[in-house]
Gaussian input, Z-matrix of N, CA and C with variables (Angstrom, degrees):
# hf/3-21g

backbone

0 1
 N
 C     1     B1
 C     2     B2     1     A1
 N     3     B3     2     A2     1     D1
 C     4     B4     3     A3     2     D2
 C     5     B5     4     A4     3     D3
 N     6     B6     5     A5     4     D4
 C     7     B7     6     A6     5     D5
 C     8     B8     7     A7     6     D6
 N     9     B9     8     A8     7     D7
 C    10    B10     9     A9     8     D8
 C    11    B11    10    A10     9     D9
 N    12    B12    11    A11    10    D10
 C    13    B13    12    A12    11    D11
 C    14    B14    13    A13    12    D12
 N    15    B15    14    A14    13    D13
 C    16    B16    15    A15    14    D14
 C    17    B17    16    A16    15    D15
 N    18    B18    17    A17    16    D16
 C    19    B19    18    A18    17    D17
 C    20    B20    19    A19    18    D18
 N    21    B21    20    A20    19    D19
 C    22    B22    21    A21    20    D20
 C    23    B23    22    A22    21    D21
 N    24    B24    23    A23    22    D22
 C    25    B25    24    A24    23    D23
 C    26    B26    25    A25    24    D24
 N    27    B27    26    A26    25    D25
 C    28    B28    27    A27    26    D26
 C    29    B29    28    A28    27    D27
 N    30    B30    29    A29    28    D28
 C    31    B31    30    A30    29    D29
 C    32    B32    31    A31    30    D30
 N    33    B33    32    A32    31    D31
 C    34    B34    33    A33    32    D32
 C    35    B35    34    A34    33    D33
 N    36    B36    35    A35    34    D34
 C    37    B37    36    A36    35    D35
 C    38    B38    37    A37    36    D36
 N    39    B39    38    A38    37    D37
 C    40    B40    39    A39    38    D38
 C    41    B41    40    A40    39    D39
 N    42    B42    41    A41    40    D40
 C    43    B43    42    A42    41    D41
 C    44    B44    43    A43    42    D42
 N    45    B45    44    A44    43    D43
 C    46    B46    45    A45    44    D44
 C    47    B47    46    A46    45    D45
 N    48    B48    47    A47    46    D46
 C    49    B49    48    A48    47    D47
 C    50    B50    49    A49    48    D48
 N    51    B51    50    A50    49    D49
 C    52    B52    51    A51    50    D50
 C    53    B53    52    A52    51    D51
 N    54    B54    53    A53    52    D52
 C    55    B55    54    A54    53    D53
 C    56    B56    55    A55    54    D54
 N    57    B57    56    A56    55    D55
 C    58    B58    57    A57    56    D56
 C    59    B59    58    A58    57    D57
 N    60    B60    59    A59    58    D58
 C    61    B61    60    A60    59    D59
 C    62    B62    61    A61    60    D60
 N    63    B63    62    A62    61    D61
 C    64    B64    63    A63    62    D62
 C    65    B65    64    A64    63    D63
 N    66    B66    65    A65    64    D64
 C    67    B67    66    A66    65    D65
 C    68    B68    67    A67    66    D66
 N    69    B69    68    A68    67    D67
 C    70    B70    69    A69    68    D68
 C    71    B71    70    A70    69    D69
 N    72    B72    71    A71    70    D70
 C    73    B73    72    A72    71    D71
 C    74    B74    73    A73    72    D72
 N    75    B75    74    A74    73    D73
 C    76    B76    75    A75    74    D74
 C    77    B77    76    A76    75    D75
 N    78    B78    77    A77    76    D76
 C    79    B79    78    A78    77    D77
 C    80    B80    79    A79    78    D78
 N    81    B81    80    A80    79    D79
 C    82    B82    81    A81    80    D80
 C    83    B83    82    A82    81    D81
 N    84    B84    83    A83    82    D82
 C    85    B85    84    A84    83    D83
 C    86    B86    85    A85    84    D84
 N    87    B87    86    A86    85    D85
 C    88    B88    87    A87    86    D86
 C    89    B89    88    A88    87    D87
 N    90    B90    89    A89    88    D88
 C    91    B91    90    A90    89    D89
 C    92    B92    91    A91    90    D90
 N    93    B93    92    A92    91    D91
 C    94    B94    93    A93    92    D92
 C    95    B95    94    A94    93    D93
 N    96    B96    95    A95    94    D94
 C    97    B97    96    A96    95    D95
 C    98    B98    97    A97    96    D96
 N    99    B99    98    A98    97    D97
 C   100   B100    99    A99    98    D98
 C   101   B101   100   A100    99    D99
 N   102   B102   101   A101   100   D100
 C   103   B103   102   A102   101   D101
 C   104   B104   103   A103   102   D102
 N   105   B105   104   A104   103   D103
 C   106   B106   105   A105   104   D104
 C   107   B107   106   A106   105   D105
 N   108   B108   107   A107   106   D106
 C   109   B109   108   A108   107   D107
 C   110   B110   109   A109   108   D108
 N   111   B111   110   A110   109   D109
 C   112   B112   111   A111   110   D110
 C   113   B113   112   A112   111   D111
 N   114   B114   113   A113   112   D112
 C   115   B115   114   A114   113   D113
 C   116   B116   115   A115   114   D114
 N   117   B117   116   A116   115   D115
 C   118   B118   117   A117   116   D116
 C   119   B119   118   A118   117   D117
 N   120   B120   119   A119   118   D118
 C   121   B121   120   A120   119   D119
 C   122   B122   121   A121   120   D120
 N   123   B123   122   A122   121   D121
 C   124   B124   123   A123   122   D122
 C   125   B125   124   A124   123   D123
 N   126   B126   125   A125   124   D124
 C   127   B127   126   A126   125   D125
 C   128   B128   127   A127   126   D126
 N   129   B129   128   A128   127   D127
 C   130   B130   129   A129   128   D128
 C   131   B131   130   A130   129   D129
 N   132   B132   131   A131   130   D130
 C   133   B133   132   A132   131   D131
 C   134   B134   133   A133   132   D132
 N   135   B135   134   A134   133   D133
 C   136   B136   135   A135   134   D134
 C   137   B137   136   A136   135   D135
 N   138   B138   137   A137   136   D136
 C   139   B139   138   A138   137   D137
 C   140   B140   139   A139   138   D138
 N   141   B141   140   A140   139   D139
 C   142   B142   141   A141   140   D140
 C   143   B143   142   A142   141   D141
 N   144   B144   143   A143   142   D142
 C   145   B145   144   A144   143   D143
 C   146   B146   145   A145   144   D144
 N   147   B147   146   A146   145   D145
 C   148   B148   147   A147   146   D146
 C   149   B149   148   A148   147   D147
 N   150   B150   149   A149   148   D148
 C   151   B151   150   A150   149   D149
 C   152   B152   151   A151   150   D150
 N   153   B153   152   A152   151   D151
 C   154   B154   153   A153   152   D152
 C   155   B155   154   A154   153   D153
 N   156   B156   155   A155   154   D154
 C   157   B157   156   A156   155   D155
 C   158   B158   157   A157   156   D156
 N   159   B159   158   A158   157   D157
 C   160   B160   159   A159   158   D158
 C   161   B161   160   A160   159   D159
 N   162   B162   161   A161   160   D160
 C   163   B163   162   A162   161   D161
 C   164   B164   163   A163   162   D162
 N   165   B165   164   A164   163   D163
 C   166   B166   165   A165   164   D164
 C   167   B167   166   A166   165   D165
 N   168   B168   167   A167   166   D166
 C   169   B169   168   A168   167   D167
 C   170   B170   169   A169   168   D168
 N   171   B171   170   A170   169   D169
 C   172   B172   171   A171   170   D170
 C   173   B173   172   A172   171   D171
 N   174   B174   173   A173   172   D172
 C   175   B175   174   A174   173   D173
 C   176   B176   175   A175   174   D174
 N   177   B177   176   A176   175   D175
 C   178   B178   177   A177   176   D176
 C   179   B179   178   A178   177   D177
 N   180   B180   179   A179   178   D178
 C   181   B181   180   A180   179   D179
 C   182   B182   181   A181   180   D180
 N   183   B183   182   A182   181   D181
 C   184   B184   183   A183   182   D182
 C   185   B185   184   A184   183   D183
 N   186   B186   185   A185   184   D184
 C   187   B187   186   A186   185   D185
 C   188   B188   187   A187   186   D186
 N   189   B189   188   A188   187   D187
 C   190   B190   189   A189   188   D188
 C   191   B191   190   A190   189   D189
 N   192   B192   191   A191   190   D190
 C   193   B193   192   A192   191   D191
 C   194   B194   193   A193   192   D192
 N   195   B195   194   A194   193   D193
 C   196   B196   195   A195   194   D194
 C   197   B197   196   A196   195   D195
 N   198   B198   197   A197   196   D196
 C   199   B199   198   A198   197   D197
 C   200   B200   199   A199   198   D198
 N   201   B201   200   A200   199   D199
 C   202   B202   201   A201   200   D200
 C   203   B203   202   A202   201   D201
 N   204   B204   203   A203   202   D202
 C   205   B205   204   A204   203   D203
 C   206   B206   205   A205   204   D204
 N   207   B207   206   A206   205   D205
 C   208   B208   207   A207   206   D206
 C   209   B209   208   A208   207   D207
 N   210   B210   209   A209   208   D208
 C   211   B211   210   A210   209   D209
 C   212   B212   211   A211   210   D210
 N   213   B213   212   A212   211   D211
 C   214   B214   213   A213   212   D212
 C   215   B215   214   A214   213   D213
 N   216   B216   215   A215   214   D214
 C   217   B217   216   A216   215   D215
 C   218   B218   217   A217   216   D216
 N   219   B219   218   A218   217   D217
 C   220   B220   219   A219   218   D218
 C   221   B221   220   A220   219   D219
 N   222   B222   221   A221   220   D220
 C   223   B223   222   A222   221   D221
 C   224   B224   223   A223   222   D222
 N   225   B225   224   A224   223   D223
 C   226   B226   225   A225   224   D224
 C   227   B227   226   A226   225   D225
 N   228   B228   227   A227   226   D226
 C   229   B229   228   A228   227   D227
 C   230   B230   229   A229   228   D228
 N   231   B231   230   A230   229   D229
 C   232   B232   231   A231   230   D230
 C   233   B233   232   A232   231   D231
 N   234   B234   233   A233   232   D232
 C   235   B235   234   A234   233   D233
 C   236   B236   235   A235   234   D234
 N   237   B237   236   A236   235   D235
 C   238   B238   237   A237   236   D236
 C   239   B239   238   A238   237   D237
 N   240   B240   239   A239   238   D238
 C   241   B241   240   A240   239   D239
 C   242   B242   241   A241   240   D240

   B1=1.4504
   B2=1.5240
   B3=1.3207
   B4=1.4637
   B5=1.5260
   B6=1.3417
   B7=1.4591
   B8=1.5284
   B9=1.3418
   B10=1.4705
   B11=1.5251
   B12=1.3246
   B13=1.4573
   B14=1.5220
   B15=1.3232
   B16=1.4588
   B17=1.5273
   B18=1.3320
   B19=1.4653
   B20=1.5191
   B21=1.3423
   B22=1.4674
   B23=1.5214
   B24=1.3122
   B25=1.4608
   B26=1.5232
   B27=1.3290
   B28=1.4580
   B29=1.5261
   B30=1.3209
   B31=1.4631
   B32=1.5273
   B33=1.3129
   B34=1.4709
   B35=1.5231
   B36=1.3175
   B37=1.4633
   B38=1.5211
   B39=1.3314
   B40=1.4614
   B41=1.5294
   B42=1.3304
   B43=1.4681
   B44=1.5229
   B45=1.3191
   B46=1.4664
   B47=1.5266
   B48=1.3345
   B49=1.4614
   B50=1.5265
   B51=1.3307
   B52=1.4676
   B53=1.5266
   B54=1.3230
   B55=1.4662
   B56=1.5223
   B57=1.3266
   B58=1.4629
   B59=1.5157
   B60=1.3303
   B61=1.4704
   B62=1.5198
   B63=1.3303
   B64=1.4671
   B65=1.5285
   B66=1.3316
   B67=1.4659
   B68=1.5268
   B69=1.3312
   B70=1.4697
   B71=1.5213
   B72=1.3262
   B73=1.4738
   B74=1.5225
   B75=1.3341
   B76=1.4595
   B77=1.5328
   B78=1.3229
   B79=1.4693
   B80=1.5256
   B81=1.3239
   B82=1.4632
   B83=1.5211
   B84=1.3359
   B85=1.4728
   B86=1.5240
   B87=1.3213
   B88=1.4581
   B89=1.5349
   B90=1.3334
   B91=1.4611
   B92=1.5300
   B93=1.3169
   B94=1.4631
   B95=1.5229
   B96=1.3126
   B97=1.4543
   B98=1.5280
   B99=1.3080
   B100=1.4616
   B101=1.5281
   B102=1.3114
   B103=1.4613
   B104=1.5167
   B105=1.3377
   B106=1.4647
   B107=1.5321
   B108=1.3242
   B109=1.4659
   B110=1.5253
   B111=1.3029
   B112=1.4624
   B113=1.5287
   B114=1.3230
   B115=1.4602
   B116=1.5185
   B117=1.3189
   B118=1.4683
   B119=1.5188
   B120=1.3180
   B121=1.4641
   B122=1.5220
   B123=1.3323
   B124=1.4626
   B125=1.5212
   B126=1.3071
   B127=1.4626
   B128=1.5252
   B129=1.3337
   B130=1.4653
   B131=1.5234
   B132=1.3353
   B133=1.4565
   B134=1.5241
   B135=1.3123
   B136=1.4533
   B137=1.5128
   B138=1.3125
   B139=1.4600
   B140=1.5238
   B141=1.3317
   B142=1.4576
   B143=1.5256
   B144=1.3205
   B145=1.4616
   B146=1.5236
   B147=1.3139
   B148=1.4621
   B149=1.5099
   B150=1.3114
   B151=1.4559
   B152=1.5136
   B153=1.2987
   B154=1.4612
   B155=1.5205
   B156=1.3075
   B157=1.4563
   B158=1.5121
   B159=1.3245
   B160=1.4548
   B161=1.5190
   B162=1.3150
   B163=1.4466
   B164=1.5128
   B165=1.3134
   B166=1.4632
   B167=1.5211
   B168=1.2725
   B169=1.4604
   B170=1.5264
   B171=1.2778
   B172=1.4665
   B173=1.5220
   B174=1.2730
   B175=1.4519
   B176=1.5171
   B177=1.3132
   B178=1.4560
   B179=1.5054
   B180=1.3095
   B181=1.4569
   B182=1.5270
   B183=1.3198
   B184=1.4603
   B185=1.5235
   B186=1.3196
   B187=1.4609
   B188=1.5246
   B189=1.3252
   B190=1.4507
   B191=1.5224
   B192=1.3171
   B193=1.4549
   B194=1.5217
   B195=1.3207
   B196=1.4612
   B197=1.5251
   B198=1.3343
   B199=1.4538
   B200=1.5230
   B201=1.3195
   B202=1.4598
   B203=1.5218
   B204=1.3200
   B205=1.4641
   B206=1.5170
   B207=1.3405
   B208=1.4585
   B209=1.5202
   B210=1.3487
   B211=1.4597
   B212=1.5190
   B213=1.3253
   B214=1.4622
   B215=1.5220
   B216=1.3059
   B217=1.4549
   B218=1.5220
   B219=1.3325
   B220=1.4536
   B221=1.5260
   B222=1.3073
   B223=1.4621
   B224=1.5262
   B225=1.3207
   B226=1.4629
   B227=1.5178
   B228=1.2949
   B229=1.4426
   B230=1.5275
   B231=1.3099
   B232=1.4577
   B233=1.5220
   B234=1.3224
   B235=1.4487
   B236=1.5193
   B237=1.3130
   B238=1.4580
   B239=1.5170
   B240=1.3277
   B241=1.4619
   B242=1.4923
   A1=109.88
   A2=115.81
   A3=120.31
   A4=110.46
   A5=116.79
   A6=121.03
   A7=111.23
   A8=117.10
   A9=120.30
   A10=111.74
   A11=117.18
   A12=120.15
   A13=111.09
   A14=117.41
   A15=120.83
   A16=114.98
   A17=119.56
   A18=121.11
   A19=112.11
   A20=114.59
   A21=124.28
   A22=113.60
   A23=117.45
   A24=120.75
   A25=109.37
   A26=115.92
   A27=122.57
   A28=108.15
   A29=115.16
   A30=119.71
   A31=110.67
   A32=117.04
   A33=120.91
   A34=111.31
   A35=115.38
   A36=120.02
   A37=111.27
   A38=116.71
   A39=120.76
   A40=110.92
   A41=116.98
   A42=120.20
   A43=111.55
   A44=117.63
   A45=120.33
   A46=110.58
   A47=116.83
   A48=120.46
   A49=111.09
   A50=117.51
   A51=121.25
   A52=110.95
   A53=117.42
   A54=119.56
   A55=111.63
   A56=117.43
   A57=120.43
   A58=111.30
   A59=116.64
   A60=120.59
   A61=111.04
   A62=116.92
   A63=120.48
   A64=110.63
   A65=116.91
   A66=120.83
   A67=110.47
   A68=117.22
   A69=121.18
   A70=111.02
   A71=116.96
   A72=121.19
   A73=110.68
   A74=116.56
   A75=120.04
   A76=111.26
   A77=116.67
   A78=120.42
   A79=111.50
   A80=117.11
   A81=120.44
   A82=110.35
   A83=116.16
   A84=119.40
   A85=112.09
   A86=117.71
   A87=120.39
   A88=112.59
   A89=116.99
   A90=124.59
   A91=112.48
   A92=115.47
   A93=121.96
   A94=107.13
   A95=117.60
   A96=122.27
   A97=113.47
   A98=118.06
   A99=119.92
   A100=110.35
   A101=116.44
   A102=121.40
   A103=112.68
   A104=117.14
   A105=120.89
   A106=109.31
   A107=117.12
   A108=120.58
   A109=111.06
   A110=115.99
   A111=122.44
   A112=110.77
   A113=117.01
   A114=121.84
   A115=112.26
   A116=117.12
   A117=120.73
   A118=111.48
   A119=116.01
   A120=119.61
   A121=110.45
   A122=117.46
   A123=120.83
   A124=112.09
   A125=117.47
   A126=120.44
   A127=110.79
   A128=117.80
   A129=119.83
   A130=111.05
   A131=118.39
   A132=120.28
   A133=110.53
   A134=116.87
   A135=120.23
   A136=112.60
   A137=117.30
   A138=121.35
   A139=111.99
   A140=117.24
   A141=120.80
   A142=114.25
   A143=117.76
   A144=123.64
   A145=112.68
   A146=116.51
   A147=120.21
   A148=109.13
   A149=116.98
   A150=121.55
   A151=112.16
   A152=116.26
   A153=121.78
   A154=112.84
   A155=118.38
   A156=121.22
   A157=112.23
   A158=118.65
   A159=121.60
   A160=111.52
   A161=117.29
   A162=120.62
   A163=114.11
   A164=117.92
   A165=119.85
   A166=110.95
   A167=117.79
   A168=124.57
   A169=112.78
   A170=118.98
   A171=128.59
   A172=113.56
   A173=115.55
   A174=121.86
   A175=112.67
   A176=117.50
   A177=121.23
   A178=115.72
   A179=119.68
   A180=120.67
   A181=112.33
   A182=118.18
   A183=120.58
   A184=112.61
   A185=117.70
   A186=120.63
   A187=109.96
   A188=116.20
   A189=121.91
   A190=107.87
   A191=116.73
   A192=121.52
   A193=108.25
   A194=117.35
   A195=121.08
   A196=112.03
   A197=118.97
   A198=120.62
   A199=111.27
   A200=117.13
   A201=120.35
   A202=110.49
   A203=116.56
   A204=120.15
   A205=110.54
   A206=118.55
   A207=120.68
   A208=111.10
   A209=118.75
   A210=121.22
   A211=110.59
   A212=116.31
   A213=120.69
   A214=111.82
   A215=117.67
   A216=121.13
   A217=111.25
   A218=118.00
   A219=121.66
   A220=114.11
   A221=118.98
   A222=121.39
   A223=110.14
   A224=114.66
   A225=119.84
   A226=108.91
   A227=115.45
   A228=120.70
   A229=107.49
   A230=116.15
   A231=121.20
   A232=109.42
   A233=115.95
   A234=121.34
   A235=109.09
   A236=117.07
   A237=122.01
   A238=108.52
   A239=114.26
   A240=119.41
   A241=111.49
   D1=-42.19
   D2=-179.44
   D3=-60.70
   D4=-37.70
   D5=-179.79
   D6=-65.77
   D7=-40.02
   D8=179.57
   D9=-66.08
   D10=-31.10
   D11=-179.46
   D12=-77.82
   D13=-38.84
   D14=-171.64
   D15=-91.31
   D16=-19.26
   D17=-174.12
   D18=-116.57
   D19=164.85
   D20=175.71
   D21=62.09
   D22=42.85
   D23=177.51
   D24=-78.70
   D25=132.92
   D26=176.39
   D27=-123.42
   D28=171.02
   D29=177.98
   D30=-62.65
   D31=-41.03
   D32=179.42
   D33=-60.98
   D34=-44.54
   D35=-179.39
   D36=-63.96
   D37=-41.92
   D38=178.34
   D39=-64.98
   D40=-39.29
   D41=178.32
   D42=-64.44
   D43=-41.28
   D44=176.80
   D45=-59.22
   D46=-44.40
   D47=-179.35
   D48=-65.05
   D49=-48.67
   D50=-177.36
   D51=-64.77
   D52=-46.19
   D53=-179.62
   D54=-66.86
   D55=-35.01
   D56=175.63
   D57=-61.93
   D58=-43.16
   D59=178.38
   D60=-65.57
   D61=-39.97
   D62=177.78
   D63=-62.37
   D64=-42.52
   D65=178.71
   D66=-63.14
   D67=-41.57
   D68=179.04
   D69=-61.95
   D70=-48.86
   D71=-178.12
   D72=-62.94
   D73=-46.28
   D74=-179.38
   D75=-63.76
   D76=-37.94
   D77=179.57
   D78=-67.16
   D79=-38.91
   D80=178.10
   D81=-66.16
   D82=-42.51
   D83=-179.28
   D84=-64.47
   D85=-34.69
   D86=-179.78
   D87=-97.21
   D88=5.90
   D89=177.53
   D90=56.65
   D91=40.81
   D92=174.52
   D93=-104.33
   D94=91.17
   D95=-168.03
   D96=-70.91
   D97=-25.87
   D98=175.21
   D99=-64.51
   D100=-33.69
   D101=178.52
   D102=-63.88
   D103=-28.86
   D104=177.54
   D105=-65.32
   D106=-41.53
   D107=177.09
   D108=-64.98
   D109=-43.06
   D110=178.72
   D111=-60.76
   D112=-47.79
   D113=178.53
   D114=-66.45
   D115=-35.97
   D116=178.44
   D117=-63.95
   D118=-37.20
   D119=177.60
   D120=-61.76
   D121=-48.21
   D122=-179.62
   D123=-67.13
   D124=-40.38
   D125=178.68
   D126=-64.54
   D127=-39.82
   D128=179.50
   D129=-70.03
   D130=-32.48
   D131=174.88
   D132=-61.19
   D133=-42.22
   D134=178.49
   D135=-70.72
   D136=-41.36
   D137=-176.06
   D138=-70.28
   D139=-44.66
   D140=-174.39
   D141=-99.53
   D142=2.81
   D143=175.20
   D144=55.87
   D145=61.43
   D146=172.99
   D147=-131.12
   D148=163.87
   D149=-179.61
   D150=68.39
   D151=-144.42
   D152=-177.45
   D153=-65.32
   D154=-28.25
   D155=-177.70
   D156=-68.30
   D157=-19.59
   D158=179.57
   D159=-77.94
   D160=-15.92
   D161=178.56
   D162=91.47
   D163=-37.22
   D164=179.10
   D165=-148.78
   D166=46.15
   D167=175.10
   D168=58.21
   D169=41.20
   D170=-179.94
   D171=31.39
   D172=108.27
   D173=178.51
   D174=111.68
   D175=-6.35
   D176=176.35
   D177=81.89
   D178=8.24
   D179=-177.02
   D180=-69.00
   D181=-21.39
   D182=-179.90
   D183=-104.17
   D184=-2.14
   D185=-178.59
   D186=-70.85
   D187=141.95
   D188=179.30
   D189=-99.60
   D190=127.27
   D191=178.05
   D192=-76.31
   D193=117.30
   D194=-175.06
   D195=-67.87
   D196=-29.05
   D197=178.24
   D198=-66.80
   D199=-43.32
   D200=178.39
   D201=-64.93
   D202=-40.94
   D203=-179.48
   D204=-63.46
   D205=-40.82
   D206=-179.24
   D207=-72.65
   D208=-32.79
   D209=176.45
   D210=-64.36
   D211=-43.27
   D212=-179.51
   D213=-68.36
   D214=-30.39
   D215=-177.34
   D216=-73.08
   D217=-26.77
   D218=-174.95
   D219=-94.89
   D220=2.28
   D221=179.27
   D222=-73.40
   D223=139.44
   D224=175.37
   D225=-85.74
   D226=135.82
   D227=-179.52
   D228=-112.20
   D229=123.22
   D230=179.04
   D231=-104.16
   D232=126.69
   D233=178.90
   D234=-107.06
   D235=137.92
   D236=176.48
   D237=-106.45
   D238=136.53
   D239=178.77
   D240=-88.57

């Protein structure tokens, strides 16, 4: 857990954390308590690197291999009438 918090920081991850904190603070000041939950979700995504903030669904399971994509794009398709 400590490794996920301290390593692999990206701009996207930092933005999720900062915007989540801003949403939390603004929600507390305006006493909109649902907003605190909403902001906590975004802040935790940035802090713990999960979901969209990880960039590729943490672990690479959602990453698209560009070599496979380019191989598939260049295949000739023959249609028979």
